[in-house]
N, C-alpha and C positions, 0 to 999 in steps of 0.2 A: 583435536582429531586430525589435524594436518601434520603428518610426519612427526608425531610425537615419539619421543624416545621411551620405549617400553622395556628397556633392558632389565630394569629391576622389577618388572612385573613377573615375579617368580617366587616360588617357595624357597625358604632359606635352605632347605636341604639340597636343592640343586647346586647351590654355591658351596656348601660344605662338602658335598660329594666331589665337586670340581676340584676343590683344594686337595682332597684325598688323592684323586687321580694325578694331580700336578706333583704332589710329593712322591708318589709312587712312579713318576715318570711314565705314566700310562699314555701311550700314543696310538692305541688300537683304533681301527676304524670299525664302526658299529652300524647296525641297521635297527632303527626303531620304527614301529608301526603305530599310527594313530587310528583306532577303530572303535566301534561301539558294539554292544552285545544285544541290545533290544530296541526295536523301533518305538519311538515315542507316541503317546496318545492312542495306543492300540492300533496304530497304522500298519499297513502292509509294506511300507517303504519309508525312506527318509530322503531329504534333499540336502546334499552337501553344500555348504556355504561358508564364506569367510576367507577363502584363499587369498583374495586381494589384500586383506588386512594382514595375513601372515607374511605376504611379500613385503609389505611396508615394515613389518616388525623386523624381518631379516635384513632389509636394506639399511635400517637405522640402528642396527645392533652394535652398540659401543658403550663403553663405560666412560662417563664424563668425569672431570676432576671432582665435581660434587659427589658423584656416585662413589668414587674411590674413597673420598674423605668420610662419607657415611659408613662404608663398610669397615674402614679402619677404626671408626669409633665403636664398633661392636666388640672389639678386642677378641675376635675369634679367627681372624685371618692374618697370615704372616706376610711380611713385606715383599718377599720374592713373588708370592702368589698375586698380591695386589699389583705389582709391577707387570706381571703377565696380563692381568685384566686390563690395565691401562692401554695395552696395545691390541686388545682382543678384536677380532672380526671373524665372520663366518666364512669358512672355506669349503664347506661340504656340498653335497648334492641333496636336493629335495625333489620328490615326485608327488604329484597330487592328482586326484580325480577332479576334473573341471567343475567349477562352481555351477550350481543349477542342475547337476546330474542326479538322477535317482540312484540311491545306494541302499545297501542291505547289510545286516549284521555280520560282523567278523571280517569284512574285507577292508584292507587298508585304505582310508580316505587320504592320508598323507603318509609318505614313507621318507624317512630321513636317513641318509647314508653319509656319515661324517665322523671326524675324530670324536672320541667319546666325550671329551669335555664340552665340545660345541653342541653335540646332540643332546647332552644332558641339560644344558642351560635353557634351551628353548622349549622344553617340555611343557611347562605350566602355561606360558603365554599362548603357545600354539593350541593347547586344549581349550583354554579360556575362549579363544576366538572361534575356533571351529565348533565347539560344543554349543555356544550360544546362538550363533547365526544359523547353524544347521537346525537347531530346535525350532526357531521362529519361522524359517523358510518352510519347514515341514508342516507346521501348524497352519501357516497361511495357505499352503496348497490344499489342505483339507477343507478349510473354510471356503476357498474359492470353488472347490469341487461341489460342496453342498449348495452353493448359490446357482449352480447349473447355468453358467454363462453370464449372470448378472455381475455388475462391477462391485468389487470389494474395496473400500477405502480404509486404510490403516489409520486409526484415530487414537492410538494408545499412549502417546508420549507422557502425559501427566500421570499415568499409572505405572510407567516403566520403572525398573530398579536403577534409576540414575540416568544422567544425560547420555553416556555412551551406550547403555543398553537400549535407551529409547531411539537413538539415532542409527546405530548399526542394526538394531532390531527392525527398524522401519525399512532399511535397505534390504534386509533378508526377506521381509514380508513382501516387498515389491518383487523380488526375484521369485518368490514362491507363487506369485500370481496376482497380487493386489494391483489395482490400476493407479494407485497413488497413495500419498500420505499427507496427513495434516502437519507433519514435522518439517518446518521451513529450513532448518539447518541441514536436514537430510536432503531436501531438494537442492540446496546450494552445493553441498559436498558431492552429491552423486548424480546430479542432473536428472532427477525423477520428478514426475508431476506432483505438485502440492495442491491439495483440495480442502475445502471447508465451507461452512455456511456462517451461522452466527449462533450466539448462546441465548439462553432465556433472559440473561441480564440485559441484552439489547432491547428486548421487548419491554421488560419491566422498567427501563429507564425512560420510556416515553409515557405520555399521558394515557394512551390507549393502544391496543394491539394494532388496529388499522393504521394508525400514524407510523408505528414502528415498521410495519410491513412496507408501507408506501415509500417511506424514506429509504429503506434498504433497497427496494426495487429500483428506485430512481438512481441510486449510486451504482448498483451492480445489475443493470438490465440484462446482461448477457450471461450471468451466472446467478440467477435469482432463485434460490431454494429457501423457502420460508419455514421456520420452525413453528409448528402449529399447536403444540400441546402445553403452552405456558398456563393457560387458564381453563379452557374447555375445548377439546379438540374438534368435536363435531358441531357444537353450537356456536363457537366463537372462532377458533383458529382457522378451520377450513373455509367457512363463509367469508372471513376477512381476506384470506388469501385469494379466493376466487374474485372478490371485489377488486383487489389490486391488479390481478391478472387481466380482468375485463378492462380496467381503465388503461393499463399499459398497452394492451392490444389495440384499443381504440385510438390511442395516441401514436401507434406505430413504433412503440419503444420496447415491446416484449421480445426478448431474444429467443433463440432456438432452444436453449437449455434452461428450463425453469421447472419449478414444482414445489413440493412440500417435503418436510422431514418430520417423522414421528420418533419421539424419544422416550415414550412411556406408554403404559396401558396395554391392552390386548392388541398387539400389533396386527394379528390376522383380521380380527373384527374391524378395527379402526381403518386399516388400509383398504379393505373391501368397501366399506361405507364411503370413505373419502374418494375412492376411485369412481363410484357411482355419482357422487356430487360433482366432481371435476368433469366427468364425461357429459353429464347433463348440462353443464354450463358451457360446453363446447371446447373444453381444454383436454382433449383426448391425448394430446402429446405431452402433458405435464407428467413429470416423473414423480414417483413416491419413494422417498428414501427413508431408511429406518436405522436407528441405533438402539441402545439400551441393553448392555451386557450380553451381546450376541456371541455365539460360538457356532461351530459347524453343526452341532446337534439341534440347536434351536432354529437355525436357519433352515435346516432340512425339514424340521417339523412344520415351520411356517409355510414353506413351499408346498408341503403335502396338504396343508389346510387351505390352499388356494389363496394365500396372502397376495395382495396386489402390489407387491414391493419389487422394484427392479434395481435398486441400488442400496447397498448396505455399508454402514460405517461400523467397523469392528475395532474395539479398543482393548480393554483390560485383558480379556480372555485370549486375545491374539498376542499382544506384545509381551505378556508374561507366560504364555502357554500354560494357563492356570491349572489345567487338569494334569499336567505333566511338566513341572517347571525345570527339569534338568535333562540333559541329553545322555549323559553317562559315558561319554567317550573316554578311552584310556590310551596310554602310550607305553608300549611294551618292547623291551629288547628282544630281537629276533635272531640276530647273528653277530658274530665278532670276527674280524680279520686281524691277526697279530702282525706286527712288523715283520716283513720278510715272507709272510704267507701270500700265496696267490689266490687262494680260495677262502670264502667265508666259512666259519664253523657255525652251524645252526645251534640256536639256544631255545629252550622251551621252559615255560613256567608251568609247574604242575600244581594242581589244587584238588582238594577233596570234592570241590564243586566242579563237575565236568565242564560247565559253561565257562569257567575261568581258566581252563587249560588253553594255552596260546598255540597259534600255528607258527612253527619255527621256520627259519631260513629267510633268505633274501627273495621276496615274492613280488608278484604282480597280479593283476586282476583282468580276466577276460570276460567279456559279455557275449552271450550267445543269443542271437535273434532268430526267430522264425522268418525265413526268407519271404514267404508268401504274405504274411500279415505285418511284418516289421515289429512284432511284439517280442518281449523278452522271454526266452525259454528258460534260461538259468544264468547264473554267474559262476565262474570257475576261478578259484584262487589257485595259482600255480607258482612254481619257482621261476625266478626271473629269467633263466636261460631257456625256458620251454617255449615252444611255438606250436600253434595249432592251425591246420589248413582245412578250410571248409570243403575242399575237394575230396577230403577223406571222411570216412565214417568216424564218429566220435562217441565213445561210450562214457556216460557220466553216471555218478552214483551218489547216494546220500552218504555223507561221511560218518554218520552215526548208525543208521539202519542200512548197512551196506548191501543188503539184498534188494533194496530198491534201486533198480538200474534202468537206464533208458539209453537207446542208441539213436543218435542224430545221424540220419543218412546223408551221405555226401550230396552236396548241391541243394540241400533243403534248409540250410542254416547259414548265418553269417557270423563272423568273429570280429570283435573290436577290443583292443587293449585299452583299458580305462585309465591306468596311471600314466601320466605324461610328465616329461621333465619340467621343473619349475626353476630350480637353481642347479647349475653345473659348475663345480669348482668355485663356488661362492658367487657366481655371476647369474643374475636373473635372465632366463631364456624364455619366460612365459609372457605372452601378450595378454594383459588384463583388459577385458572388453568392457564397454560401458554397461552400467547396471541394467538398462532397458534391453540391451542385446542379450544379456545373461537371462533376463526374464523370458524373452522369446525362446531361447535355447531350453530353458526349464519347461516351458509349455510343450515343446516337441519331445522332451524326455518323458514327461508324464504321459504323453500319448503312446509311448512304447509299453506302458503297463496294461495288462488285461483289466477289464472292468472289475473282475472278481478281486483283484489286488487293491483297487482304489476304493472299494466300498468302505463306509465309515465304521461298521462293526463287523467283527469276525472276518477280516479279509483273508484271502488266500495268500499264503506266504510264497515268495519267490525262492526257488531253490538256489542255495549258495553251496556249491560243491567244492571239493578239493581234487586237484589232479591226482592221478595214480601215484606219480612221483612224490608229490608233497605228502600224500596220505601215508605212503610207505616210510618216508623220512620221519614223520610225526610218530608213527607207531614204533619205529626202531628206537627213537629217543625215549619214549615211554617205557618200552620193555627194558632198555638199558638202565634207566633210573630205578625201575622196579627190582 
């Protein structure tokens, strides 16, 4: 994961198309948009994530001698094209919405403006990175929202679809709101907190449960969370934990952070019973942590049942986004500029499915905030040369149901352009922030959503409108094709 060369992390057709462009001497500059069409997991929003790894991809984009030899062995690439690849490097521009931002369907998360062969090559890897991390960050934000301020620990490495998915997924989960991860290599790579307790095997390896607890507490007095459900939670686990806590307290060894973890059974019932037992023994500050196939819906249900749990370990359903295991991002050509042309020519993909008709042209995204509350009023996809001034009235409208219109009065709203430069002329101009800083930024971004948009079921959708200029361009192309 340290600066690995992912140049061949691509679908074969990217390379065969590149060879076709090479033979045709195509040097057009193109605009590609990476966007998605539907929020995952029934959410009212998504969190964009993975831009730092896209930057690593582009910085290390080059064909090694071994890469060229492998491509030669396929017997489908000509020598002049392979010679071109041997000297390949990215020279274009990339714009992106900053990691940790809340985003919505159809708006470009990443925009690539580059020679057509360069833009084509990076399609698959870019989507692979952005799709996966955005999916997990979005899922994590929902799980954290359900916990209502309790800490969520990402515990999913052993169930992830491979080492990279487990590690970059853990990074995305932390950005989405998790307080830390059990994944040690993620902690090392991205300087995020690593957390954990012990397994049932620790307890089973000792002659009895008390000895296992006592030994662990003496080794880790300042991070003593004991797993109490190996044998019998209420008759054995909790009483033995209390005995150890009593002894450690009497010896002056009990740290400030200690408690128990539940990993099975009726978590609502057991946590409430355990809370009473701990409180009666004078351990009112002992935490109760829970795991066991949790997701946002189960956590929400347990909270509504009055479960006495304040810390949650979430694994499989988070790291795999089990209810919605793919993000669905796509990468579509939006404009072409031929050699000698000064302006881009807009391109549109037409489909019998209206949802798959693309927005043409070289575009950007503006976010419109309610000035009084700081909440998002709408997003506006516009052409890149458009500007909007909050000192003027602004009429926005639904691009499908165009009779649905709203006027934002001057001085009542604020405007922010979401797409920012990442690469210009092949050089990175974007400052990648530490993961925990991106997490803080994501928290502030989530606070710009209305409560109705954050609810877990049937959320209110945020309006994503088209500027009048972009709407007219799209319709003119549709009418022309018709």
